[in-house]
N, C-alpha and C positions, 0 to 999 in steps of 0.2 A: 359300572366297568365295560361291562359288555358293551354299549354304546359306542366309549372310546373306543374301544379295540374295534370295533366295526368301522367306524371311521380312519384308526388309524390306517389299515389294515384295506380300504378304497382308498387310501394317497397313496398309499407303497406299489398299490397295483397300478395308477394312473403316469407313476415315475418311473415303474419297470417300461410303458409303453412309450416314452422318450427315448432313442440311442444314446447311448453314452457321451460318444462322440458327436452329437446336437446339445448336448446338455449347457455345454460351456458356452457355445453363440449363445443359445435361446436366453440363457439369464443374462447374458452384460448387451443383448441389444437392443434393450428400452435403452440405458444409458447411451451407448452407439449411433442408435438417431438421434437421442439429446445433441449430443455431442454434431453430429454431423449436420441438424437442418440450424443450428442456431450459435454455432462456434467454424466449424470450417469453411459451410457456405457464403456466411455473410466474409468470413475474409478474403473468401476465393472474391468476391462478389470489392471488394476493397482496393485488392490486385488490381485486377481488371480497370475499375474506373478512374485508378492513376496513370493512367496508358492513356483513358479515355480524351474526349475536347469535351467542350460544353456545346447544350444543345440548344436547341431556336429558343431564343428570344431568353439566353440563358436559364435555362432550366431544364434539369433531366442531365444524361450524358450520354455523348455520342462514341459503342465501342468504338476501338482503334489501338493501334500501338507510337503513341506520341510522348517523346522524353523531353519534352519541354517545361513539364511542369515540373520533374527533379532536377536540369539546369538549372532552372528559377530557383528552388529552393539552396543549390550547393555555390550560387551567384549573387542571389541576392544579401547586401550586410545586415542588412535588419534581421533579418533569418536568421543567421549567425549569430547577432548579437542575441539574440530571444531563444538562441541555442543553448549558449554559454553562460545565460542568466537564468536559464531553466536546471540545466546541473549544476550550477550557484547554490540554486533553492533547494535540489533533493541528496547535493551532500551536507549543507547545512542540517537540514532538517531530519535526515536520519542520524549523524554525526549527533546533535542535542538527543533526536530519543534515547538514542542508545547510551549518553552519559546518563542522564536521568533514567530511564530504563533499566539500566539493568544493577544498580543498589535496590531500586524498588525490585524485582524481581527478586533479587538475593535474598532483602529481607524477609518478602512474604514464604520464600519456600523456607526459612527454619521457624518460621511460626509454627502450628499443630493445633486439630481439630476447629472448633468453631473458629478462630478466628479467623488462619487463610484462610477458609469461608468465604469469611465477612470482607476479608480486602482485596479476593478475586472478584467478589461480588461488587467491590466497589470500584475496581478498574473496570467490569463491563457495563457498568452505568451508566455513561454517555449513551451506548449505542443505545440505549433505548429512546433515546431524545432525535430527533432530524439535525441530519450535518448541518442543514443552513441553520436554524433555532439556534442551535450551538455557535454558527460561526455570528451572527447578527447578534446574540446578544453581548460578544465582546466589544461592543459597539458601544453601548453604554459602558462600559468600565471602562476604555479606553479614551473615552471621546475628549477632544481636547479643551473642551468648555467645562467651567465650572460642574456643571453637573455629571460628568464622568466621574468615576467610583475611585481612580487611580489618582486622579488631579486632584478630589475635594477631600481625598485620606491626605496627601501631601502638603496640603494647604492648611486643613486643620491642625495639622501636628511643627507644622512649623517650620516645613524643608523647601518649600518655595513659594514664592511670596503670588504667581500667576498661573494659571495652567499652563505644562508645557505639551510640545507639539510630542503627541505619542502615537495619536490613529493615523493612518495612511503613512506609515513608515517602513522602510524593509522590518526595523525591529518589531514590529505590531505583527507583520504578517510570519514573522519566524516564530513570533510567541506562537498566535496562533494555531500554524500548521503544526508544531509541536506539540499543543496543547492535543487538534484534534486528530493527531496520528498515534500519538504518546501508548495506546492500550496494546493498537497492531504490534511495540513491539514488545510490549512488557510480558504481554501472553505466551510469546512462545518462547522469550527469555524464560520465563519462569517452568515450564515444562522442560524443559534444558536442561537445568539448576535441579529440580528435582528428580529430574533421572540419574543424577549421579550419586553411587550409591555412599554410603554415610560412614562407611568404613574404610571408605578412601581420605578420608578426612580423621580419621583416628590414627591409621599408619602415618599422614602427613607428622602429627603430633607426636606422636612416636619417635619418628624420626630428628625431631629436635627441630621442625619447621613451625615457625609465626603462623598468625592469621594472615600476615602479608603474603609471607612467600606461598602459602597453600591457597591464595587466591588468585596469584601470579603461577604458581608453576601444576596447580589442581582445576579450582573449579574452571578458570578460564579455559583452559586449553578444553577441555570438556565439554565446555557449554556452549562449542562453536558452532554446531548444525543450531541452535537456538539463536545466535547471533545472528548468523547469515538468514535463518527463517525470517526474523525479528525484522533486519535490511532489506530482506527482499519485501516485504509487506508494509513496509514505509517508503520505500522507493521507489518503487513501481507506479502504484496508484498515485503519487507527487508529480510525477515525468509529466502527466497530464492535467495537473491540478489547474485551475485557473479560476474556482469561485473563492477561496481566500484572496490570494492578491488584487481581483476585483471589489473584492466588500470591505475589506480591511485594507489593503494600501491603494485604494483609491483609484483603481487601475492607470495607475503610473508607469508602470511596469509593462511591456508586451511580454509573453510564454509564450510555451509553445503550446498549452495547450491551449491558449486563449486565440493562436494566427487558427489554428482548427475549428474553431467554436466559430469564428468570423468569417471562414472560411465555406463551412457547410451551413452558415446565417445569411449574415447581413451579406455577402460575397456573394453567395450561391454559387459557388465554383467547388462543386462536386469532385473535378478530379482534383486539383489541387488538394483540397479538403482531406482527399484519399492518399494522396501524393505526402502529404504532413504527417500522415497516422502511421505510413508505413515504416518512411526513416523511422520514428520514434518504436517503433513497435523492433526496427531490425537491430538499433542501438539495443537496447535491452538483452535481445536475444545474444549479442554479440559479449556484452557482460555477461548473461547468466553460464554464455560456453566457454568463458575465459577463467569464470573460478572454475569448474567443473573439469576442464584440463590440470589446472592448478593444482587443486587437494582432492583431485578422482569424487568420486558419485557416492562413493559406500553411505554415508551419512545424508547426503541428499533424502 
């Protein structure tokens, strides 16, 4: 006990050597350095690159103040088409995850004990496998030949006589996107629904409200922070998605993320890639700002 007291007194003595006004900045400094070095500095570089020009022999960037890359993005019809298709993919994926994820999150929230823990663990289980591995696995499931699991099953039960075209279609892309991003929607929804006090359900029942009325008037409004958080966690990564459309869609549709990838790699046009990234970032910031202005940031 005396050794523990000695260590505690020594720690308190060292803490007293730090000025109270310096304690806060000192504790925050590691995280501040991390954010500065790995978030703010790269972001500033991307902004500077977007106003530069291609270096000699199309390598690197020559800094300057050129706006031609933004003008090219705004005037190029193929870029506008890619933006529309990307927003369509984001909307369908987010709504699909929400429609499937909300009942699933509600189902888990009403469970108790080990069953609730088990269901949460099952939702998190896909995170233990590589995103690419999970995406490539869908090729064998949706394959257009008789070897595809879906086509093989449909033919075995007599619903179809020959394999259907499932892989390399928009339906396959949306299906795999919803599968890959569903956990990002379910977990925030589960937390949001779990925070609702059970007495509110009892009060709603005592006032004569049925299950659907309680869901519409109590559960959904009070779980809006979870809905927003899940939608953001699903929508924001989807805006830059190009892996699933390339693998499952066969690269038939050019999306915004693919334009950025091509500009930085095959095209070796870093200023154009930086400009494309900044436009996408600006759009996402506008969406978040409009939401905060509409409902406030109390529950954000």
